[in-house]
ROFI-94493 format. One record per residue: residue number from 1; residue in three letters; x, y, z of N, C-alpha, C in turn. Coordinates in steps of 0.2 Angstrom, whole numbers, always signed. Layout:
ROFI-94493
+-----+-----+-------+-------+-------+-------+-------+-------+-------+-------+-------+
:   n : res :   nxx :   nyy :   nzz :  caxx :  cayy :  cazz :   cxx :   cyy :   czz :
+-----+-----+-------+-------+-------+-------+-------+-------+-------+-------+-------+
: NUM : ALA :     X :     Y :     Z :     X :     Y :     Z :     X :     Y :     Z :
...
+-----+-----+-------+-------+-------+-------+-------+-------+-------+-------+-------+
This chain:
ROFI-94493
+-----+-----+-------+-------+-------+-------+-------+-------+-------+-------+-------+
:   n : res :   nxx :   nyy :   nzz :  caxx :  cayy :  cazz :   cxx :   cyy :   czz :
+-----+-----+-------+-------+-------+-------+-------+-------+-------+-------+-------+
:   1 : MET :  +148 :  +968 : +1556 :  +149 :  +969 : +1549 :  +156 :  +966 : +1548 :
:   2 : GLN :  +161 :  +968 : +1552 :  +168 :  +965 : +1551 :  +168 :  +958 : +1552 :
:   3 : ARG :  +165 :  +955 : +1557 :  +165 :  +948 : +1558 :  +162 :  +944 : +1553 :
:   4 : GLU :  +157 :  +947 : +1549 :  +154 :  +944 : +1544 :  +159 :  +943 : +1538 :
:   5 : ARG :  +163 :  +949 : +1537 :  +168 :  +949 : +1532 :  +173 :  +944 : +1533 :
:   6 : ILE :  +175 :  +943 : +1539 :  +180 :  +938 : +1541 :  +178 :  +931 : +1539 :
:   7 : GLN :  +171 :  +930 : +1541 :  +168 :  +923 : +1540 :  +167 :  +922 : +1532 :
:   8 : CYS :  +166 :  +927 : +1529 :  +165 :  +926 : +1521 :  +172 :  +925 : +1518 :
:   9 : PHE :  +177 :  +928 : +1521 :  +184 :  +926 : +1518 :  +186 :  +919 : +1520 :
:  10 : GLU :  +184 :  +917 : +1526 :  +185 :  +910 : +1528 :  +182 :  +905 : +1523 :
:  11 : ILE :  +175 :  +907 : +1522 :  +171 :  +902 : +1517 :  +174 :  +902 : +1510 :
:  12 : MET :  +176 :  +908 : +1508 :  +179 :  +909 : +1501 :  +185 :  +905 : +1501 :
:  13 : TRP :  +190 :  +905 : +1506 :  +196 :  +901 : +1505 :  +195 :  +894 : +1506 :
:  14 : SER :  +191 :  +892 : +1510 :  +189 :  +884 : +1510 :  +186 :  +882 : +1504 :
:  15 : GLY :  +181 :  +886 : +1501 :  +178 :  +884 : +1494 :  +183 :  +884 : +1489 :
:  16 : VAL :  +188 :  +888 : +1488 :  +193 :  +888 : +1483 :  +197 :  +882 : +1484 :
:  17 : CYS :  +199 :  +880 : +1490 :  +203 :  +874 : +1492 :  +199 :  +868 : +1490 :
:  18 : VAL :  +193 :  +868 : +1491 :  +188 :  +862 : +1490 :  +188 :  +861 : +1482 :
:  19 : PHE :  +187 :  +867 : +1478 :  +187 :  +867 : +1471 :  +193 :  +864 : +1468 :
:  20 : VAL :  +199 :  +867 : +1470 :  +205 :  +865 : +1468 :  +207 :  +857 : +1469 :
:  21 : MET :  +205 :  +855 : +1475 :  +206 :  +848 : +1476 :  +202 :  +843 : +1472 :
:  22 : PHE :  +195 :  +845 : +1472 :  +190 :  +841 : +1469 :  +192 :  +841 : +1461 :
:  23 : PHE :  +194 :  +847 : +1458 :  +196 :  +847 : +1451 :  +203 :  +843 : +1450 :
:  24 : SER :  +207 :  +843 : +1455 :  +213 :  +839 : +1454 :  +212 :  +831 : +1454 :
:  25 : ILE :  +207 :  +829 : +1459 :  +205 :  +822 : +1460 :  +202 :  +820 : +1453 :
:  26 : ALA :  +197 :  +824 : +1451 :  +193 :  +823 : +1445 :  +198 :  +822 : +1439 :
:  27 : ILE :  +203 :  +826 : +1438 :  +207 :  +826 : +1432 :  +211 :  +820 : +1432 :
:  28 : ASN :  +214 :  +818 : +1438 :  +218 :  +812 : +1439 :  +215 :  +806 : +1442 :
:  29 : PHE :  +208 :  +805 : +1440 :  +204 :  +800 : +1442 :  +207 :  +793 : +1439 :
:  30 : ASN :  +210 :  +793 : +1433 :  +213 :  +786 : +1431 :  +220 :  +785 : +1432 :
:  31 : GLU :  +223 :  +790 : +1436 :  +230 :  +789 : +1437 :  +231 :  +784 : +1443 :
:  32 : THR :  +237 :  +781 : +1443 :  +238 :  +776 : +1449 :  +239 :  +780 : +1455 :
:  33 : ASN :  +238 :  +777 : +1461 :  +239 :  +780 : +1467 :  +247 :  +780 : +1469 :
:  34 : CYS :  +251 :  +783 : +1465 :  +258 :  +783 : +1466 :  +260 :  +787 : +1473 :
:  35 : GLY :  +263 :  +784 : +1477 :  +265 :  +788 : +1483 :  +259 :  +789 : +1488 :
:  36 : ASN :  +254 :  +786 : +1487 :  +247 :  +788 : +1491 :  +245 :  +795 : +1490 :
:  37 : TYR :  +247 :  +798 : +1484 :  +245 :  +805 : +1483 :  +237 :  +806 : +1483 :
:  38 : LYS :  +234 :  +801 : +1479 :  +227 :  +802 : +1478 :  +223 :  +801 : +1485 :
:  39 : THR :  +225 :  +797 : +1489 :  +222 :  +796 : +1496 :  +223 :  +802 : +1500 :
:  40 : TRP :  +229 :  +805 : +1500 :  +231 :  +811 : +1503 :  +226 :  +817 : +1501 :
:  41 : LEU :  +225 :  +817 : +1495 :  +221 :  +823 : +1492 :  +214 :  +822 : +1494 :
:  42 : LYS :  +211 :  +815 : +1494 :  +204 :  +814 : +1496 :  +203 :  +816 : +1503 :
:  43 : VAL :  +208 :  +814 : +1508 :  +207 :  +815 : +1515 :  +208 :  +823 : +1516 :
:  44 : SER :  +212 :  +826 : +1512 :  +213 :  +833 : +1513 :  +206 :  +837 : +1511 :
:  45 : LEU :  +203 :  +834 : +1505 :  +197 :  +837 : +1503 :  +192 :  +836 : +1508 :
:  46 : ALA :  +192 :  +831 : +1512 :  +187 :  +830 : +1517 :  +188 :  +835 : +1523 :
:  47 : PHE :  +194 :  +836 : +1524 :  +195 :  +841 : +1530 :  +193 :  +848 : +1528 :
:  48 : TYR :  +194 :  +850 : +1521 :  +192 :  +857 : +1519 :  +184 :  +857 : +1518 :
:  49 : ILE :  +181 :  +852 : +1517 :  +174 :  +852 : +1517 :  +171 :  +853 : +1524 :
:  50 : CYS :  +174 :  +849 : +1529 :  +172 :  +850 : +1536 :  +173 :  +857 : +1538 :
:  51 : ASP :  +179 :  +860 : +1536 :  +181 :  +867 : +1538 :  +175 :  +872 : +1534 :
:  52 : LEU :  +173 :  +870 : +1528 :  +169 :  +874 : +1525 :  +162 :  +874 : +1528 :
:  53 : ILE :  +160 :  +868 : +1531 :  +153 :  +868 : +1534 :  +154 :  +872 : +1541 :
:  54 : VAL :  +159 :  +871 : +1544 :  +160 :  +874 : +1551 :  +160 :  +882 : +1550 :
:  55 : ALA :  +163 :  +884 : +1545 :  +164 :  +891 : +1543 :  +157 :  +894 : +1541 :
:  56 : MET :  +153 :  +890 : +1538 :  +146 :  +892 : +1536 :  +142 :  +893 : +1542 :
:  57 : ASN :  +142 :  +888 : +1546 :  +138 :  +888 : +1552 :  +140 :  +894 : +1557 :
:  58 : GLN :  +147 :  +896 : +1557 :  +149 :  +901 : +1561 :  +146 :  +908 : +1558 :
:  59 : LEU :  +146 :  +908 : +1551 :  +143 :  +914 : +1548 :  +136 :  +915 : +1550 :
:  60 : MET :  +132 :  +910 : +1550 :  +125 :  +910 : +1551 :  +124 :  +912 : +1559 :
:  61 : THR :  +128 :  +910 : +1563 :  +128 :  +911 : +1570 :  +130 :  +919 : +1571 :
:  62 : VAL :  +135 :  +921 : +1567 :  +136 :  +929 : +1568 :  +131 :  +933 : +1565 :
:  63 : LYS :  +127 :  +931 : +1560 :  +122 :  +935 : +1557 :  +116 :  +934 : +1562 :
:  64 : LYS :  +115 :  +929 : +1565 :  +109 :  +928 : +1570 :  +110 :  +931 : +1576 :
:  65 : VAL :  +115 :  +930 : +1580 :  +116 :  +933 : +1587 :  +122 :  +938 : +1588 :
:  66 : ARG :  +125 :  +940 : +1582 :  +130 :  +945 : +1582 :  +136 :  +944 : +1586 :
:  67 : HIS :  +138 :  +937 : +1587 :  +144 :  +936 : +1590 :  +146 :  +928 : +1588 :
:  68 : GLU :  +152 :  +927 : +1588 :  +154 :  +920 : +1586 :  +152 :  +915 : +1592 :
:  69 : SER :  +151 :  +909 : +1590 :  +150 :  +903 : +1594 :  +157 :  +901 : +1597 :
:  70 : LEU :  +158 :  +900 : +1603 :  +164 :  +898 : +1606 :  +165 :  +890 : +1604 :
:  71 : TRP :  +160 :  +886 : +1604 :  +161 :  +879 : +1602 :  +163 :  +879 : +1594 :
:  72 : LEU :  +160 :  +883 : +1590 :  +162 :  +883 : +1583 :  +169 :  +885 : +1582 :
:  73 : LEU :  +171 :  +890 : +1586 :  +178 :  +892 : +1586 :  +183 :  +887 : +1588 :
:  74 : ILE :  +181 :  +883 : +1593 :  +186 :  +878 : +1596 :  +186 :  +872 : +1590 :
:  75 : THR :  +180 :  +871 : +1587 :  +180 :  +866 : +1582 :  +184 :  +868 : +1576 :
:  76 : MET :  +184 :  +874 : +1574 :  +188 :  +877 : +1569 :  +195 :  +876 : +1570 :
:  77 : PHE :  +197 :  +878 : +1577 :  +204 :  +877 : +1578 :  +207 :  +870 : +1578 :
:  78 : VAL :  +203 :  +865 : +1581 :  +204 :  +858 : +1581 :  +205 :  +856 : +1574 :
:  79 : LEU :  +200 :  +858 : +1569 :  +201 :  +856 : +1562 :  +207 :  +859 : +1559 :
:  80 : LEU :  +209 :  +865 : +1561 :  +215 :  +868 : +1558 :  +221 :  +864 : +1561 :
:  81 : VAL :  +222 :  +862 : +1567 :  +227 :  +858 : +1569 :  +228 :  +852 : +1566 :
:  82 : ILE :  +222 :  +848 : +1565 :  +222 :  +842 : +1562 :  +224 :  +843 : +1555 :
:  83 : ASN :  +222 :  +848 : +1551 :  +223 :  +849 : +1544 :  +231 :  +851 : +1543 :
:  84 : THR :  +233 :  +854 : +1548 :  +240 :  +856 : +1548 :  +245 :  +850 : +1549 :
:  85 : SER :  +243 :  +846 : +1553 :  +247 :  +839 : +1554 :  +246 :  +835 : +1548 :
:  86 : TRP :  +240 :  +835 : +1544 :  +239 :  +831 : +1538 :  +244 :  +834 : +1533 :
:  87 : PHE :  +244 :  +841 : +1532 :  +249 :  +844 : +1528 :  +256 :  +843 : +1529 :
:  88 : ILE :  +258 :  +842 : +1535 :  +265 :  +840 : +1537 :  +266 :  +833 : +1534 :
:  89 : TYR :  +261 :  +828 : +1535 :  +262 :  +822 : +1533 :  +262 :  +822 : +1525 :
:  90 : GLY :  +258 :  +826 : +1522 :  +259 :  +827 : +1515 :  +265 :  +829 : +1512 :
:  91 : ASN :  +269 :  +834 : +1516 :  +275 :  +836 : +1514 :  +280 :  +830 : +1515 :
:  92 : VAL :  +279 :  +826 : +1520 :  +284 :  +820 : +1521 :  +283 :  +815 : +1515 :
:  93 : ILE :  +277 :  +813 : +1513 :  +276 :  +808 : +1508 :  +278 :  +811 : +1501 :
:  94 : TYR :  +277 :  +818 : +1500 :  +278 :  +821 : +1494 :  +286 :  +821 : +1492 :
:  95 : TYR :  +289 :  +823 : +1497 :  +297 :  +823 : +1496 :  +300 :  +817 : +1496 :
:  96 : GLN :  +297 :  +811 : +1499 :  +300 :  +805 : +1499 :  +298 :  +801 : +1492 :
:  97 : ASN :  +293 :  +803 : +1489 :  +290 :  +799 : +1483 :  +291 :  +804 : +1477 :
:  98 : LYS :  +293 :  +810 : +1477 :  +293 :  +814 : +1472 :  +296 :  +812 : +1465 :
:  99 : ASP :  +302 :  +809 : +1466 :  +306 :  +807 : +1461 :  +303 :  +801 : +1457 :
: 100 : GLU :  +301 :  +796 : +1461 :  +298 :  +790 : +1458 :  +291 :  +791 : +1455 :
: 101 : CYS :  +287 :  +796 : +1457 :  +281 :  +797 : +1455 :  +280 :  +802 : +1449 :
: 102 : SER :  +286 :  +807 : +1448 :  +286 :  +812 : +1443 :  +289 :  +809 : +1437 :
: 103 : ASP :  +293 :  +804 : +1437 :  +296 :  +801 : +1431 :  +292 :  +798 : +1426 :
: 104 : THR :  +291 :  +800 : +1420 :  +286 :  +797 : +1415 :  +289 :  +791 : +1413 :
: 105 : ALA :  +295 :  +789 : +1414 :  +298 :  +783 : +1411 :  +296 :  +777 : +1415 :
: 106 : VAL :  +295 :  +778 : +1422 :  +293 :  +773 : +1427 :  +286 :  +771 : +1426 :
: 107 : VAL :  +285 :  +764 : +1426 :  +278 :  +762 : +1425 :  +275 :  +763 : +1432 :
: 108 : GLY :  +268 :  +765 : +1432 :  +265 :  +767 : +1438 :  +266 :  +774 : +1441 :
: 109 : SER :  +270 :  +778 : +1438 :  +271 :  +784 : +1440 :  +265 :  +789 : +1438 :
: 110 : ALA :  +264 :  +794 : +1441 :  +259 :  +799 : +1440 :  +261 :  +806 : +1440 :
: 111 : PRO :  +264 :  +808 : +1435 :  +267 :  +815 : +1435 :  +261 :  +821 : +1436 :
: 112 : GLU :  +255 :  +820 : +1433 :  +250 :  +825 : +1434 :  +248 :  +825 : +1441 :
: 113 : LEU :  +247 :  +819 : +1444 :  +245 :  +819 : +1451 :  +251 :  +822 : +1456 :
: 114 : THR :  +257 :  +821 : +1454 :  +263 :  +824 : +1457 :  +262 :  +832 : +1457 :
: 115 : SER :  +260 :  +835 : +1451 :  +259 :  +842 : +1451 :  +253 :  +844 : +1455 :
: 116 : SER :  +248 :  +840 : +1455 :  +242 :  +842 : +1459 :  +244 :  +842 : +1467 :
: 117 : MET :  +248 :  +837 : +1468 :  +250 :  +837 : +1475 :  +255 :  +843 : +1477 :
: 118 : TRP :  +259 :  +845 : +1472 :  +263 :  +850 : +1474 :  +259 :  +857 : +1475 :
: 119 : ILE :  +254 :  +858 : +1470 :  +249 :  +864 : +1471 :  +246 :  +864 : +1478 :
: 120 : MET :  +244 :  +858 : +1480 :  +241 :  +858 : +1487 :  +246 :  +859 : +1493 :
: 121 : ILE :  +252 :  +856 : +1492 :  +257 :  +857 : +1497 :  +258 :  +865 : +1497 :
: 122 : LEU :  +258 :  +868 : +1492 :  +259 :  +876 : +1492 :  +253 :  +879 : +1495 :
: 123 : VAL :  +247 :  +877 : +1494 :  +241 :  +880 : +1497 :  +242 :  +878 : +1505 :
: 124 : GLY :  +244 :  +872 : +1507 :  +245 :  +870 : +1514 :  +250 :  +875 : +1518 :
: 125 : TYR :  +255 :  +878 : +1514 :  +259 :  +882 : +1518 :  +255 :  +888 : +1521 :
: 126 : SER :  +250 :  +891 : +1518 :  +246 :  +896 : +1521 :  +242 :  +893 : +1527 :
: 127 : THR :  +240 :  +887 : +1526 :  +236 :  +884 : +1532 :  +241 :  +883 : +1538 :
: 128 : MET :  +247 :  +881 : +1536 :  +252 :  +880 : +1542 :  +254 :  +886 : +1545 :
: 129 : CYS :  +254 :  +892 : +1541 :  +256 :  +898 : +1544 :  +250 :  +901 : +1549 :
: 130 : LYS :  +244 :  +900 : +1546 :  +238 :  +902 : +1550 :  +238 :  +898 : +1557 :
: 131 : CYS :  +239 :  +892 : +1557 :  +239 :  +887 : +1563 :  +245 :  +890 : +1567 :
: 132 : CYS :  +251 :  +891 : +1565 :  +256 :  +893 : +1569 :  +255 :  +900 : +1572 :
: 133 : CYS :  +252 :  +905 : +1569 :  +250 :  +911 : +1571 :  +245 :  +911 : +1577 :
: 134 : ILE :  +240 :  +907 : +1575 :  +234 :  +907 : +1580 :  +237 :  +903 : +1586 :
: 135 : SER :  +240 :  +898 : +1586 :  +243 :  +894 : +1591 :  +248 :  +898 : +1596 :
: 136 : ALA :  +252 :  +902 : +1592 :  +257 :  +906 : +1596 :  +253 :  +912 : +1600 :
: 137 : LEU :  +248 :  +914 : +1597 :  +244 :  +919 : +1600 :  +240 :  +917 : +1606 :
: 138 : LEU :  +237 :  +911 : +1605 :  +234 :  +907 : +1611 :  +239 :  +906 : +1616 :
: 139 : ALA :  +245 :  +903 : +1615 :  +250 :  +902 : +1620 :  +252 :  +908 : +1623 :
: 140 : TYR :  +252 :  +913 : +1620 :  +254 :  +920 : +1624 :  +248 :  +923 : +1628 :
: 141 : LEU :  +242 :  +923 : +1625 :  +236 :  +926 : +1628 :  +233 :  +922 : +1634 :
: 142 : VAL :  +232 :  +916 : +1633 :  +229 :  +912 : +1638 :  +232 :  +912 : +1645 :
: 143 : PRO :  +238 :  +912 : +1646 :  +241 :  +913 : +1653 :  +240 :  +920 : +1655 :
: 144 : LEU :  +240 :  +925 : +1650 :  +239 :  +932 : +1652 :  +232 :  +933 : +1655 :
: 145 : LEU :  +227 :  +930 : +1651 :  +220 :  +930 : +1653 :  +219 :  +927 : +1660 :
: 146 : ILE :  +222 :  +921 : +1661 :  +221 :  +918 : +1667 :  +224 :  +922 : +1673 :
: 147 : GLY :  +229 :  +925 : +1672 :  +232 :  +929 : +1677 :  +228 :  +935 : +1679 :
: 148 : ILE :  +225 :  +938 : +1673 :  +220 :  +944 : +1674 :  +214 :  +942 : +1678 :
: 149 : TYR :  +211 :  +936 : +1676 :  +205 :  +933 : +1679 :  +207 :  +932 : +1687 :
: 150 : ARG :  +212 :  +929 : +1689 :  +214 :  +928 : +1696 :  +214 :  +934 : +1700 :
: 151 : ARG :  +217 :  +939 : +1697 :  +217 :  +946 : +1701 :  +210 :  +948 : +1702 :
+-----+-----+-------+-------+-------+-------+-------+-------+-------+-------+-------+
């Protein structure tokens, strides 16, 4: 029961992120791709859709066999690491191009797209924290488990 709740929360979080990014891309459809923000949002949307699919498969596995699939857990972790590095790249391009893309007087700027990018950067901080916590936990526990296994 607890595992199912965790999986449902994971699905809900991915679904909210997919909705926000899809909504941002749809609203800013006619904007120019200032600072490659639109491209970044589209790739980030693809990562969250993949995460949503994997989380849904994990929920079905938990409901069916009453435990998580190790391969789906590894896939989720790899997607999390890749998504975190994509958010780090998003931070870099956002803070490099923020001034030129948010200025309404500059031709080709996209202030609405800049605000959408800012919202997704804020959402990405929780993803980065999740990745850091899980990675730190794995870095601490894996050598411990290997030592216990050898004894």
